[in-house]
C-alpha angles and dihedrals in degrees: 000000000000120000113236116282110272136185109265120243094260092051094231098109149356126265134204113207122190119219113233098025116257128223106227122194097227092194090058091044091051093049092048093050093045090050086058091052095256114141113230133193109207109212090175095239095044141013127231108210121198093224122137100286103023114253132206112207121196130199090250090060096253111144124196118197115203099223139091090215109101093196092053091049091050093050091048092048092050091049093050092043091055095044095047100035093241122165119261129249122278120247126231089257092054090050090052092051092047094052100040 
């Protein structure tokens, strides 16, 4: 599951962090995005996807959205999640059960 989107430490974007970490096949992710008409820069250890807003996708499944708009980040995450078959975000109830 992904933890809820949260503002990143620098405040310049929102990040989605899977728990536990995933192991994404970045070649497959790149091909899937390109098949949908999304331009991708392959930096070998991460992908830069020309979504709106732009997203950086790491092998561990962490996704950084370059926006300060929480709603835009949420829409972009849901689009990527659907395209790539990623798990959803956990709810507050699920977090409570996981921690005790």
